[in-house]
N, C-alpha and C positions, 0 to 999 in steps of 0.2 A: 520559855512562856511554853507553858507545854500544849503538849499533840491532843489537837481535835479533830474529830469526825470530819470528814469531806465528803465532797458528792463527786463521782468520779463522772469527766468528760461525758461517758456513754450513757448515763444515767441521764446527761440534759439532754443526749442527742435524740434518744428513745420517747421522748419526754417532751419534747416538742414535735417528733414525727407524730403522736398522736393529736399533739391537740393538730396540725395539718391537717390531719382527716377530716377531725371533729370541724373544722372551720369550711373544709372544703363541701361536707359533706352537708352543713346550713346554709351555703352559697347553693347546692345545688335544689333545698328547699325538701334533706330529711336530715333525720337524728342520729345522731351518732350517741353511743355509750359509754365509752369506756370500761375493764373489766380491772379493776384494784389486784385480784388475787391475778397469774398470766399458768395457764398450762397448754399454750399453744393456742391462744386465738387470745387476742388484745381487744376486743368489745364486738358491739354487733349495732348494727343501724337498723334503725322503726324506718320503713319506707312510707312517704307520705303521699297520695293522690292531687297530679301537681294543680294549679289553680282554689279547688274545693280546702284545700290544707285538710282532709279525711286522711285520720292517723287506718292504716288498711290491715293491719294488726301481718305483713307481711316481714319477715326478719332475712338480714343477712351477716353471719360472721365475717371480722374481719380480722387478719393478722400483720402488722404493721412491722416494715423491713426500712427500718431509719439509718441514712449512713451520711456522716461530710465527707467521705473520700468516693472516690469509684469508685460503682458493684464491675463484676467479676467482664471482661473486655466493652469494657463502655465506652461508646463514640459517642461522635454528635448525635446519630440515627437510633442506637440498640444498646444492648448492655444484655446480660442471662446472668442467672441465679441458681445455682444449684446446691438444692433442697436437705434438711433431715429426715433421713430413712422416715426415725420414728414421726417427727411428724409428720410427713407427708401420711404414712399410713392412718395416723386419726385425722386427717383435714378429711381424708376419703370413705373413714370409715361411718359415715352415717349422711340421709338426702340433705341433709344442713346444707347449704351453699357456703361455699369459705371462698371471701377473697384477699388477695396480698395485694397488699399497699406499700408500694417502696420510696422512700423520698431520700431528697436531698433538703432538710428543713432552711439549712442554709440559703441557697438559692431560690425556696420556695415554691422545689421542683416536688413533683407526687406522678405515680404509674401506676397502673392496676390489673391483676389477671384473675378470673375464677381459675380455682385450683383445677375442678373436673375438666374445663374445657383444656386443662393448659397441661394434663395427662389423660390422655382420653385413651388411649391403651396398656398394654402389657410393656409394650417397649418403651414407650416413653417414662412411665413409673423406674421399670428399671436402672433410667440415665441420672433423673430425679432433678432433671435441667429445665428451669425455666424463661425462656426468650422472654425479650421485651423489646417493642418498635414502639421508641419513644415519640412518636409522630400519632400515631393511631389509639393509644393504650395512655394518655393524662387521663389523671383523675382529678378531675374538676368539674363544670358547673355541666359540659355537655355528655356528662358520664350519667346525668339521673336518669334520662330513660332507660341505659342496660339495665343500670340496678336495677328496673321496675321490673324486665323480663327472667331476670334470674330467680324471683322468689319463688318459693315454692306457696302451692296455695294453699289458701285455708284449711281445707278437708283433707289435707294430707297429714301423717303428725312429721313434727323436727326433732328431729335425735340427730345425738353427736357421739362416739363410742371416747369411754372416759381415756385420759392420758393414761397412758404408758407408763408403768412402775418401774421402776429399773429394782432390781431384787441380786441381791448373790447369793448363792445358791452352795447348801455344803456337801460334798458325794463320801459315800462310804471309798475311796479309792483313796489308798497310803500310797505315795508314791516312795517307792526305790532308789535311796542317793547315793549307797552305798555295797556295792560288792565284790568278792573276791575278782582279781584281776586273771585267776588261771582255772580253768577246768581238767580237772584230772578224768582220762579214760582209759581201760583197755577189758581187753576179750573176760567175758566172767566167766567164774570157774563153778556157776551155779545159776539155774535156771529160773528159784522161787527165792520168796524172801525165808519162808518160812526155814529152808531148809542151811544158804543164809546166814542168817540167824544163828545156826543150830555151830555153822561153824565159830565164828565169833566167840560167842556160849565157853567153848570148850580149850578158846585162849585163856578166858576167864576173865574179861576184859568185851564191856559193849561197847561199840561204835555208831555211833547216829553221824548223819547228814549225808546221806546215800541213797543212789535207786539201780535199780535192775531197769535196762531198756533196750530191747532188741538183740541180746546177746549181749549187752556191753556194763560194766559196771561204771559209775559215773560221780565224782565227787570236787567238793571244791577245794575237800582238805588232799593231801599229797594220794599217792596209791603202792607210793615203794616204800615209804617206812613209818607205816605206821601200822596200826590190824588190821585196813582196810585190803593190808597185800594179800591177807588169806582169800580174797575172794576174787583172785584178778586171774585167770587162766596164761596171760603171758605177761610179757614187760609194758606197763603203766605206757600211757603218751598223756605230756602238757596241750593244752591251748589258748589262748584265748580269749578269756572271756565273752570280748567283745563278737568273736565268729557267731559265739554262738546266742549271744544276745540280742543281737542284727540282725539274722538271716529272718529273709523274707520265705525260707520253708518251714511250713505249718507242723512237721514233724519235728523239728529241731525247735522250731517254736514249743511243742509239747513239750518234747524233753526237757527242755529248759527250766518252763515253770512246775513240771514237773518234780525236779531240785533245786529251785528256791524256796517250793510246797516242804521241800521235804529237808532243809538247812533250816529253814525256818521256826518245824517244830521240834526242832532238837535245840534249842538255841534259847533255851525257854525254860529252868528245873521248875519250874514255878506249877506246868503244863503236861496235860499228860496226854496222849494220843488215843481215842475212843474209836476202833478199827468198824466195829460195826455200822457208829455214829455218822463216822468218816467227817469226824472235828475234836479240835483241841480242845482240853474244858480246864480250871484248874484243879489240883488234886488236893487232898483231903490234906487238913494239917494239924500238927503232935495234938494230940488230948481231943481230935475232933472241936477245933476250934473256930467260931467265924475267919473271916481273913478278911481284910480287903484292899482294894487296889483301882487304879486307875488313876493317881492322883495329877491331877495338871492344873495349868491356872485359873483360879477362881474355881473349881472344882473338890471337892475333899473324898472323890473315888465313891466308890461302890461295894458292898459287902461283895465276893467273889466265891466265899463261899462260908454256910453255914448250916445251923439243924433246921429245924421246924416240928416243929407241938402234932401232934396228933389231935384230931378236930376230936372222937370219942373216948382221948386221956389225955390231957395236958400233961401228966407227969412223964409220959415218953414219948420219945423222940419220932414222929412217924418217919420223914425223910427227913435228906441232905440235899442242898438246890447245889451245884458249882454252876458259873457261868463259861459258859462254851461258847467257839469258835469256829464257821467254817470259814475256808476259807480260799479265792483264788487268784493264781496270779494272771495277770493279763498285759500286753503290749498294745498301748495306744497311742499314738502320735509320737513313737520313737519312745515311750520313756513307757518301763515295767512299773503297774502296782498292784499293789495286795489288792483287792477287793476283802472287802470286812461283811461277813455273815452274823450278829448275832445268834446265840443258840443255846439251850438250857439241859443241863441233865439231871439227873436223881439218882440219890441211889442209897441203900440200907445203912449203909456203914460207913461209907465216905471211899467205898471202895464197889462195891458190888452192886451193879445195875437196878433199882428198885423194880419189883414184879410186875410195879402199873405206873412204869414210868413214862408209857405210852398215852396214859388217861392225864397224868401230871402235866406233859405238853403239850396235849393236845389242847388243856385246861388254860394252860398260861397262853397261848395262841391266840382263846379265843379274847382277851383280856387286852394283849398286844395291841397298842398303835403309835401311831407315828411318836410320838413324846419319848416312851419306851424305848425304841429303836433309834431313833437319834441319841440317847442318855448310853444308851451299850452300844453306841458305833465308839461316842468319842474316850468310853472308858477303855476300849480296846486299844482306841488307837492309840492313846496317854500309853497304856500298859506296853504295848508294842515299840513306846517309843522311850521307853524310861531313860535316864541317863547313867553310863557301864558305869560302879565303882570299885576301889581297890581289891571287892572280895569275889570281883565279876567278872568272866572273862570278857574279852570283847565279841560281839556279834559279829559274823561274818555280813550278813546282810541289815543291813540300818534301813532307814524309813526319815520322810518329813512330816510335813503337816499332812493334814487330808485337804486332799483337792476341792479347790472353791471353783467356781464361774458366774459372769456376774450376765445375767440375762437384763433383757429388754423390756420381760413381763415379767409381770407380778399379781398375785392372786393377794390379795387382804384376807388372812386368817377366819375370819368372823364370817364371813360370807360358805365357807365349809354347812354343809347340812350335817341335822345330827348323824350319830355314827347307826351302821344295821342294829336290829336286833343280836344281840348275842356277844356284841364288840364293845369294850371297854370304852364307856364315854371319855371323856375332857373331864378333869379333878373337878370342875364346878358340877357335874351333875352325876344322878345318880343310872346305876343300871336298871333299865326296864323291871318291872318283873317277872315276865315271861322269859328273856333272858337268862336271869339268873336263876330261876328254877332249873334252868336246860342244864346250865353248868352246874350248876349245884348235883346234875343226874350225874354227868359226868364222873365229878370228883370224887363221888359217895363215896364209890369202892377203893377208892388209895387211901381215903379215910382223913383229907388233905381239907381245908380248911381258903375257904377262895380268896381271905383278907391277906392269909397268907402270898398268894400266885401274888397278887396287887404289890405286895409288897417288893418285889423281888421289881417290879413295872418301874415304879415308885424310887428306887434306891434306895430298899430296905430303911428298919428302922435302927437308933444307932445304937443298939442295944447288939444288932449282929442276924436280923432279919428269923430270930427267934420267935416272932408273931407282931401283930397292930403294935402298937403303942403300949396298948389297954389289956395286953397280954405280956407283959413286958417279964410280971412274976412269972409266969406261970412256964415262957420258955427259957428262963432259967434255971426252974427245978425241972424241966426235961433235958435241960443237956445232963444236968448230972445225973438223973435215970439211965439216958444214954449210958453213961458210961458206966454207970455200975451194974447192969444188967445184960447177961452175954446175948439170952435169947434173945433180945432188942437193940442188937448194935453193940454188946459189951466188948470185955477185955479183951478176946480172940478176935474178933472183929477191928477193932481197935488197932491190934498191933498188925494185922494185914494191909490196912492204911496206911503205916506208918511204914 
């Protein structure tokens, strides 16, 4: 016999509890109206004047708690019930009276209490426990008059806050899941990075992933048999990483966070450190062609480097954009995280910063909205989390997925108001004319097109952010012009970029 849909025993118990409430209300002379959609309230009682039968336009809200087993601590005289925190907050959030009806439908017994009377102060609300006296709180015809006294007067508005929405929030925190087991340190032979870098260059090889701090040189790499030996003024020591990672000393935490940051910066050959901007950004590609990165499940990635045509002359490249990232390592709840803060970099030739980089950055910040930040955060999380292949050395610091948290509050995205003037609206809205004029003024000196900046926020066009889709051909010509004309980022600049 084929499987059939079934009704659970608890469903029957719940329905019997509602039926018992309706029958008792009729016995009292009141009317009960069950709700088919339950968000913490099962129905409401319309109160009726005794004798005349007049409907008083007074209402009580009802939540049913029906069980076929005994309630907690139930005896012949009493029992107690622990309320869910979200339900309790919901019931207490308005001026509408809410009563709880506890019942054993099989034995035709029911008891009740009014929520605000059961939780009169902060102490009782923190405990969330309802105490029921089975002799004095029976829900039967003798309770009719007590219900009449609970109703809100007709002159008062009746409201109850909507039921809370459970929501999963995604943070910009990337947990560190793996790091080297040993930290190497030694007294430093140099006091600043410039001199230390010159000493390494003199050996004919560049080493990275180290820091100078408080007269020490520190690295996850060995200091004894590597190019970093030249930075040591005495024999190196080895310490367990856990001594640093788990330390409660703030100075030690700051040193360790700095070491993590330097190590990550040196672990991705496609990234370049911008000393003045304090961020990492994608390097220019060979021949200054667009690059995509950050692919993940359900994501095609985004164009992280690419050219943009000049607004005044679409035949030449106006600037190149580089996706950038600021990082901050923090220990929260005993776990180290990399905090991701997406940023942008603009160059004239893939390496030299654009003279109007600040204006371009100001323009894109005016357009930046939550969807863009969220999108770029996922791009960077996917990129830093990329799998190691046969041609890539294992990275010393590895990450997990973006940290999430579940909260018992939520906001319907449709409730958000319009964006302030000068800030990019959602995809289905157009920028205000005043805000657009101000933005065009900011970008005028940089000879940039607003649509090009929008393409960065929206993920870029498939041809690599050379411009909007309607300017695809002009963008392709601009890339060719950029490679031909040395004055506008030509051959010499291209070699520098490589």
